[in-house]
TIPA-149679 format. One record per residue (C-alpha): x, y, z; chain. Coordinates in Angstrom, 3 decimals, padded with zeros to 6 digits. Example, Ala and Ser with C-alpha at 12.3 -4.5 7.8 and 13.67 -1.06 7.14 Angstrom:
! residues 2
[r [012.300,-004.500,007.800],A]
[r [013.670,-001.060,007.140],A]
! end
This chain:
! residues 417
[r [000.000,000.000,000.000],A]
[r [002.832,002.387,000.875],A]
[r [004.489,001.679,-002.483],A]
[r [001.261,002.432,-004.350],A]
[r [000.752,005.665,-002.410],A]
[r [004.341,006.763,-003.066],A]
[r [004.021,006.006,-006.769],A]
[r [000.776,007.976,-006.958],A]
[r [002.378,010.900,-005.124],A]
[r [005.384,010.938,-007.450],A]
[r [003.117,010.753,-010.502],A]
[r [000.987,013.656,-009.258],A]
[r [004.092,015.710,-008.451],A]
[r [005.476,015.074,-011.935],A]
[r [002.138,015.972,-013.515],A]
[r [001.849,019.285,-011.656],A]
[r [005.467,020.139,-012.421],A]
[r [004.597,020.062,-016.096],A]
[r [001.138,021.608,-015.809],A]
[r [000.124,025.260,-016.058],A]
[r [-002.336,027.692,-014.555],A]
[r [-004.217,029.866,-017.045],A]
[r [-005.763,033.070,-015.712],A]
[r [-008.092,033.783,-018.600],A]
[r [-009.070,037.402,-019.217],A]
[r [-012.126,037.139,-021.470],A]
[r [-015.747,037.718,-020.488],A]
[r [-015.681,034.631,-018.263],A]
[r [-013.195,036.180,-015.832],A]
[r [-014.782,036.986,-012.461],A]
[r [-012.362,039.757,-011.398],A]
[r [-010.170,041.196,-014.122],A]
[r [-008.599,043.841,-011.892],A]
[r [-007.401,041.499,-009.152],A]
[r [-006.005,039.197,-011.855],A]
[r [-003.446,041.907,-012.621],A]
[r [-002.524,042.116,-008.951],A]
[r [-002.026,038.370,-008.728],A]
[r [000.193,038.443,-011.824],A]
[r [002.179,041.446,-010.584],A]
[r [002.788,039.925,-007.151],A]
[r [003.750,036.571,-008.649],A]
[r [006.426,038.389,-010.660],A]
[r [007.511,040.238,-007.549],A]
[r [007.944,036.910,-005.743],A]
[r [010.222,035.551,-008.453],A]
[r [007.732,033.702,-010.650],A]
[r [007.713,034.299,-014.392],A]
[r [004.539,034.524,-016.439],A]
[r [003.573,034.460,-020.083],A]
[r [001.204,037.123,-021.326],A]
[r [-000.796,035.538,-024.138],A]
[r [-001.627,038.589,-026.218],A]
[r [-005.059,038.479,-027.868],A]
[r [-005.725,034.996,-026.483],A]
[r [-008.963,035.012,-024.460],A]
[r [-008.707,038.719,-023.704],A]
[r [-004.978,038.740,-022.980],A]
[r [-004.600,035.815,-020.590],A]
[r [-001.740,034.981,-018.215],A]
[r [-000.056,031.571,-018.097],A]
[r [002.038,030.315,-015.159],A]
[r [003.762,027.100,-014.187],A]
[r [001.443,025.250,-011.831],A]
[r [001.722,026.283,-008.194],A]
[r [-000.702,025.299,-005.475],A]
[r [000.104,028.590,-003.730],A]
[r [-000.856,030.557,-006.845],A]
[r [-004.046,028.537,-007.288],A]
[r [-004.971,029.171,-003.642],A]
[r [-004.362,032.908,-004.024],A]
[r [-006.650,033.002,-007.075],A]
[r [-009.390,031.244,-005.109],A]
[r [-009.011,033.590,-002.138],A]
[r [-009.134,036.703,-004.335],A]
[r [-012.055,035.521,-006.469],A]
[r [-010.018,035.331,-009.669],A]
[r [-011.105,032.647,-012.113],A]
[r [-008.429,030.308,-013.496],A]
[r [-008.070,027.010,-015.251],A]
[r [-005.794,024.022,-014.696],A]
[r [-003.969,023.317,-017.975],A]
[r [-002.294,020.001,-018.668],A]
[r [001.046,019.817,-020.422],A]
[r [-000.627,018.691,-023.642],A]
[r [-003.193,021.507,-023.483],A]
[r [-000.422,024.047,-022.821],A]
[r [001.478,022.891,-025.899],A]
[r [-001.670,023.328,-027.978],A]
[r [-002.303,026.835,-026.617],A]
[r [001.283,027.976,-027.231],A]
[r [001.170,026.505,-030.722],A]
[r [-002.052,028.392,-031.484],A]
[r [-000.808,031.699,-030.080],A]
[r [002.509,031.536,-031.925],A]
[r [001.118,030.394,-035.269],A]
[r [001.787,032.823,-038.102],A]
[r [-001.859,033.066,-039.180],A]
[r [-003.070,034.262,-035.751],A]
[r [-002.736,037.826,-034.465],A]
[r [-001.472,036.581,-031.118],A]
[r [001.870,036.404,-029.350],A]
[r [003.543,035.126,-026.191],A]
[r [005.383,037.752,-024.149],A]
[r [007.430,036.617,-021.172],A]
[r [006.975,038.742,-018.054],A]
[r [010.057,038.478,-015.876],A]
[r [010.302,041.153,-013.182],A]
[r [007.706,043.403,-011.575],A]
[r [008.524,047.089,-012.032],A]
[r [009.095,049.397,-009.073],A]
[r [006.192,051.849,-009.059],A]
[r [005.992,055.473,-007.966],A]
[r [002.919,057.680,-007.913],A]
[r [003.505,061.443,-008.085],A]
[r [001.141,062.860,-005.490],A]
[r [001.102,065.859,-003.121],A]
[r [001.094,065.212,000.637],A]
[r [-002.412,064.638,002.005],A]
[r [-003.805,063.672,-001.385],A]
[r [-006.640,061.140,-001.034],A]
[r [-006.474,057.847,-002.986],A]
[r [-009.945,058.368,-004.455],A]
[r [-008.673,061.498,-006.190],A]
[r [-006.552,059.302,-008.446],A]
[r [-007.967,056.379,-010.448],A]
[r [-004.556,054.733,-010.672],A]
[r [-004.120,054.638,-006.896],A]
[r [-007.635,053.202,-006.648],A]
[r [-006.705,050.506,-009.165],A]
[r [-003.389,049.685,-007.510],A]
[r [-004.978,049.522,-004.059],A]
[r [-007.791,047.276,-005.245],A]
[r [-005.436,044.983,-007.169],A]
[r [-003.084,044.939,-004.135],A]
[r [-000.071,046.265,-006.014],A]
[r [002.506,048.051,-003.862],A]
[r [003.722,051.518,-004.813],A]
[r [005.497,054.499,-003.273],A]
[r [004.187,058.047,-003.155],A]
[r [006.665,060.702,-004.181],A]
[r [006.399,064.429,-004.783],A]
[r [008.434,067.389,-005.952],A]
[r [011.328,067.264,-003.496],A]
[r [011.905,063.542,-004.047],A]
[r [011.872,063.961,-007.825],A]
[r [014.257,066.917,-007.867],A]
[r [016.741,065.189,-005.565],A]
[r [016.982,062.220,-007.936],A]
[r [014.727,059.586,-006.384],A]
[r [013.201,058.649,-009.751],A]
[r [016.217,056.440,-010.446],A]
[r [014.774,053.996,-007.896],A]
[r [011.670,053.405,-010.003],A]
[r [010.820,051.828,-013.331],A]
[r [007.320,053.299,-013.672],A]
[r [005.932,056.712,-012.723],A]
[r [002.317,057.850,-012.669],A]
[r [000.896,061.348,-012.457],A]
[r [-002.822,062.104,-012.544],A]
[r [-004.203,065.622,-012.416],A]
[r [-001.081,067.547,-011.627],A]
[r [-000.979,070.945,-013.326],A]
[r [002.590,071.120,-014.588],A]
[r [002.092,074.690,-015.813],A]
[r [001.809,076.015,-012.253],A]
[r [-001.741,077.398,-012.627],A]
[r [-003.340,075.217,-009.918],A]
[r [-005.599,073.504,-012.426],A]
[r [-006.946,076.877,-013.595],A]
[r [-009.600,076.595,-010.900],A]
[r [-009.254,080.268,-009.949],A]
[r [-012.580,081.456,-011.357],A]
[r [-014.586,078.669,-009.722],A]
[r [-012.749,077.890,-006.484],A]
[r [-010.416,080.740,-005.520],A]
[r [-012.535,081.339,-002.415],A]
[r [-012.570,077.685,-001.364],A]
[r [-010.439,076.595,001.580],A]
[r [-008.991,073.612,-000.276],A]
[r [-007.807,075.897,-003.098],A]
[r [-006.064,078.270,-000.675],A]
[r [-004.440,075.322,001.102],A]
[r [-003.250,073.849,-002.204],A]
[r [-001.726,077.162,-003.299],A]
[r [000.013,077.584,000.061],A]
[r [001.360,074.019,-000.124],A]
[r [002.926,074.586,-003.538],A]
[r [004.274,078.053,-002.736],A]
[r [005.849,076.765,000.473],A]
[r [007.473,073.921,-001.443],A]
[r [008.826,076.312,-004.082],A]
[r [010.314,078.598,-001.449],A]
[r [011.862,075.665,000.412],A]
[r [013.520,074.403,-002.779],A]
[r [014.805,077.837,-003.819],A]
[r [012.382,078.733,-006.614],A]
[r [010.857,082.194,-006.970],A]
[r [007.641,080.848,-008.480],A]
[r [005.672,077.598,-008.528],A]
[r [005.701,077.669,-012.330],A]
[r [009.520,077.669,-012.307],A]
[r [009.530,074.742,-009.903],A]
[r [007.158,072.813,-012.178],A]
[r [009.471,073.398,-015.139],A]
[r [012.295,071.789,-013.189],A]
[r [010.013,068.831,-012.419],A]
[r [008.965,068.234,-016.028],A]
[r [012.590,068.382,-017.210],A]
[r [013.595,065.863,-014.553],A]
[r [010.777,063.544,-015.615],A]
[r [011.749,063.970,-019.267],A]
[r [015.317,062.931,-018.461],A]
[r [013.969,059.975,-016.486],A]
[r [011.972,058.785,-019.508],A]
[r [014.905,059.353,-021.843],A]
[r [017.072,057.120,-019.672],A]
[r [014.571,054.246,-019.815],A]
[r [011.726,055.155,-017.462],A]
[r [008.044,054.541,-018.115],A]
[r [005.659,057.488,-017.651],A]
[r [001.915,056.920,-017.389],A]
[r [-000.249,060.031,-017.074],A]
[r [-003.979,060.669,-016.876],A]
[r [-006.291,063.668,-016.746],A]
[r [-004.536,067.068,-016.733],A]
[r [-001.087,065.542,-016.161],A]
[r [-001.127,064.692,-019.884],A]
[r [-001.565,067.945,-021.793],A]
[r [-000.268,070.240,-019.026],A]
[r [002.975,068.231,-019.074],A]
[r [003.553,068.835,-022.780],A]
[r [002.465,072.471,-022.489],A]
[r [005.054,072.997,-019.759],A]
[r [007.724,071.378,-021.942],A]
[r [006.852,073.670,-024.835],A]
[r [007.013,076.753,-022.593],A]
[r [010.393,076.172,-020.971],A]
[r [011.674,079.561,-022.115],A]
[r [008.527,081.666,-021.804],A]
[r [006.143,082.757,-019.036],A]
[r [002.586,081.601,-019.815],A]
[r [001.189,082.056,-016.267],A]
[r [-000.911,085.050,-015.208],A]
[r [-000.415,087.209,-012.117],A]
[r [-003.062,085.557,-009.866],A]
[r [-001.051,082.338,-010.134],A]
[r [002.548,083.521,-009.949],A]
[r [002.488,087.229,-009.124],A]
[r [003.468,088.639,-012.534],A]
[r [001.851,088.849,-015.986],A]
[r [002.557,086.338,-018.770],A]
[r [004.553,087.125,-021.861],A]
[r [002.064,088.629,-024.365],A]
[r [003.923,086.827,-027.174],A]
[r [003.923,083.478,-025.359],A]
[r [002.077,081.583,-028.098],A]
[r [004.692,082.433,-030.712],A]
[r [007.534,081.397,-028.412],A]
[r [006.362,077.823,-027.731],A]
[r [008.844,075.141,-028.774],A]
[r [006.954,072.056,-029.955],A]
[r [010.221,070.193,-030.569],A]
[r [010.461,069.803,-026.776],A]
[r [007.123,068.015,-026.349],A]
[r [006.374,064.301,-026.168],A]
[r [002.986,063.980,-027.848],A]
[r [001.400,067.258,-028.966],A]
[r [002.286,070.045,-031.386],A]
[r [000.822,073.184,-032.971],A]
[r [-001.654,073.682,-030.134],A]
[r [-002.955,077.082,-029.071],A]
[r [-002.805,078.138,-025.448],A]
[r [-005.851,079.380,-023.576],A]
[r [-004.306,082.506,-022.072],A]
[r [-007.432,083.727,-020.290],A]
[r [-006.678,082.857,-016.637],A]
[r [-010.395,082.668,-015.811],A]
[r [-011.191,079.970,-018.379],A]
[r [-010.947,076.425,-017.094],A]
[r [-008.787,075.094,-019.925],A]
[r [-005.091,075.041,-020.815],A]
[r [-005.207,074.849,-024.604],A]
[r [-007.135,073.479,-027.563],A]
[r [-005.601,070.009,-027.073],A]
[r [-008.568,069.075,-024.895],A]
[r [-011.950,068.242,-026.426],A]
[r [-014.836,070.278,-024.998],A]
[r [-017.957,068.684,-023.430],A]
[r [-020.213,070.120,-026.144],A]
[r [-018.159,068.279,-028.749],A]
[r [-018.665,065.006,-026.890],A]
[r [-022.406,065.404,-026.514],A]
[r [-024.687,062.881,-024.813],A]
[r [-022.719,060.624,-022.473],A]
[r [-024.862,057.663,-023.571],A]
[r [-023.112,057.885,-026.933],A]
[r [-019.636,058.468,-025.516],A]
[r [-017.579,055.402,-026.426],A]
[r [-014.051,054.964,-027.729],A]
[r [-012.655,052.085,-029.759],A]
[r [-009.344,050.358,-029.098],A]
[r [-007.074,049.859,-032.083],A]
[r [-005.950,046.369,-033.010],A]
[r [-002.202,046.081,-033.529],A]
[r [-000.012,043.290,-034.818],A]
[r [000.849,041.297,-031.722],A]
[r [003.982,039.873,-033.329],A]
[r [005.359,043.152,-034.739],A]
[r [003.889,045.754,-032.356],A]
[r [003.803,043.908,-029.009],A]
[r [003.936,047.008,-026.784],A]
[r [000.790,048.773,-028.118],A]
[r [-000.830,045.337,-028.230],A]
[r [-000.079,044.851,-024.525],A]
[r [-001.444,048.294,-023.699],A]
[r [-004.778,047.590,-025.431],A]
[r [-005.471,044.084,-024.077],A]
[r [-009.116,043.857,-023.051],A]
[r [-012.204,041.672,-023.068],A]
[r [-014.024,044.281,-025.192],A]
[r [-012.768,046.631,-027.896],A]
[r [-015.325,049.407,-027.350],A]
[r [-015.080,051.191,-023.989],A]
[r [-017.396,053.747,-022.414],A]
[r [-015.845,057.198,-022.229],A]
[r [-015.398,059.336,-019.123],A]
[r [-014.629,062.986,-018.500],A]
[r [-011.868,064.775,-016.655],A]
[r [-010.064,068.065,-016.508],A]
[r [-008.562,066.771,-019.752],A]
[r [-011.230,064.565,-021.344],A]
[r [-009.989,063.766,-024.874],A]
[r [-007.117,064.784,-027.132],A]
[r [-007.598,066.541,-030.457],A]
[r [-006.219,064.176,-033.097],A]
[r [-004.830,066.835,-035.438],A]
[r [-002.543,068.075,-032.658],A]
[r [-000.937,064.667,-031.970],A]
[r [002.521,064.095,-033.446],A]
[r [002.816,061.537,-036.245],A]
[r [005.346,059.542,-034.226],A]
[r [002.770,058.763,-031.523],A]
[r [000.670,055.591,-031.441],A]
[r [-003.072,056.215,-031.169],A]
[r [-004.353,053.372,-028.988],A]
[r [-007.995,054.383,-028.625],A]
[r [-010.203,056.951,-030.324],A]
[r [-013.832,057.849,-030.821],A]
[r [-014.584,056.502,-034.274],A]
[r [-015.472,059.059,-036.934],A]
[r [-014.331,062.050,-034.860],A]
[r [-011.200,064.041,-034.050],A]
[r [-011.341,062.734,-030.467],A]
[r [-008.546,060.521,-029.119],A]
[r [-008.596,058.901,-025.682],A]
[r [-005.410,056.890,-025.319],A]
[r [-001.917,057.349,-026.819],A]
[r [001.590,055.963,-026.458],A]
[r [005.044,056.943,-027.645],A]
[r [008.773,056.554,-027.214],A]
[r [011.339,059.038,-025.999],A]
[r [014.972,058.016,-025.740],A]
[r [015.130,054.587,-024.089],A]
[r [011.785,055.006,-022.329],A]
[r [008.113,055.462,-023.116],A]
[r [005.140,057.640,-022.231],A]
[r [001.470,056.703,-022.239],A]
[r [-001.287,059.321,-021.906],A]
[r [-004.847,058.269,-021.009],A]
[r [-007.303,061.173,-020.899],A]
[r [-010.146,061.469,-018.416],A]
[r [-010.240,061.175,-014.634],A]
[r [-012.008,057.972,-013.540],A]
[r [-013.218,055.246,-015.950],A]
[r [-016.190,054.396,-013.733],A]
[r [-017.190,057.907,-012.613],A]
[r [-018.290,059.645,-015.808],A]
[r [-018.188,063.244,-014.594],A]
[r [-016.126,063.291,-011.416],A]
[r [-016.480,066.510,-009.418],A]
[r [-014.433,067.968,-006.560],A]
[r [-015.550,066.310,-003.332],A]
[r [-017.285,063.339,-004.945],A]
[r [-017.105,060.071,-002.962],A]
[r [-014.540,057.453,-003.977],A]
[r [-015.301,054.830,-006.603],A]
[r [-015.778,051.369,-005.071],A]
[r [-013.909,049.093,-007.459],A]
[r [-015.461,045.970,-005.940],A]
[r [-018.527,047.081,-007.915],A]
[r [-016.486,047.392,-011.127],A]
[r [-014.106,044.432,-010.922],A]
[r [-014.469,043.777,-014.667],A]
[r [-014.076,047.402,-015.764],A]
[r [-012.537,047.595,-019.270],A]
[r [-011.548,051.226,-018.647],A]
[r [-009.591,050.278,-015.521],A]
[r [-008.009,047.348,-017.337],A]
[r [-006.228,049.821,-019.611],A]
[r [-004.643,051.393,-016.538],A]
[r [-003.433,048.040,-015.238],A]
[r [-002.038,046.962,-018.613],A]
[r [000.461,049.746,-018.072],A]
[r [001.881,048.314,-014.852],A]
[r [002.716,044.991,-016.504],A]
[r [004.219,045.877,-019.860],A]
[r [007.497,047.186,-018.313],A]
[r [008.052,043.633,-017.024],A]
[r [008.649,042.628,-020.662],A]
[r [010.960,045.560,-021.387],A]
[r [014.197,043.639,-021.904],A]
[r [012.606,041.154,-024.254],A]
[r [010.985,043.895,-026.348],A]
[r [014.266,045.770,-026.693],A]
[r [015.894,042.665,-028.152],A]
[r [013.185,042.298,-030.788],A]
! end
């Protein structure tokens, strides 16, 4: 009896050693968002994974581990036991030349930083909400940490609705009398003084240059909401004052528009600044609400890329649907005609000049801009309650955010190809 038991145990051990776990990411998945967290943390713990691009919604394949299977069960993430023979068939299908699929090996979880002022609440930032829900660890950093060189510790940096122009979001007309606005202005002015800058706008210029150098040296920048267009605007205005006196104490250069340098920007060019300090807009990069119309018709479509020849944009657009409901923000959509030709358009509103999601390269690194504030809060307002992601665990809009935390894990492989 002991011999039979031992033989059965050895057979089972051998079987599991060759077997796989498939976390499928199609419509049958019970919690897409936590699936990213499980994959990220498996990488962090030394496990490798294969991202099966365009296979069942962009599924993840692992060597069998009872610990991994238990974690999936505890977190409510659906998975499938895959035998060695079934795994061979799946890999053969995904790698066949007549299928727009590919296998990308994920090797090492990136170190993540979120650019956020002190006291900032997690529900003010959809990425922090996503990372918290998926149980992905990250560090919060702000201006002083960036300017002293701390970005070299991180592979991936996120910024949400920072105003890199130094105009406090251009909320002056609506909220200059609000306590939170006065506290925000004092916080930034105190930081500028502490770091030796005369104006907040000058301090922000130093920040955007530091981030640009970080990307050029191989960093990954992911920005949402106003941190997208205000970043490029600040880059274009390095040598000109575009900020009015209620924001920095002196008037802007009246010839500011003609002095912008679009060669400095990542994504946008030929845009026109909104110089009126009382208008809640930075430039004509952003699409206006009237152009979007009825929110019931606000959808954007994800582009399909060649998984074998364009694996990075393919990774960034993995989803269980290809049409995603739109959502607003301080920057809601990008105007297509103002996007540089070198930039990948990942998602746009079909038949319009409205672009939601873009990606590009700079130096050895990349930037990805995703417009809008919160994929599951259509028109987020100051003071709104936080989004409960347990109610949106299969959100396609949030999946796009989490695609961005995994693709740096394949960085070395993609550079070789």
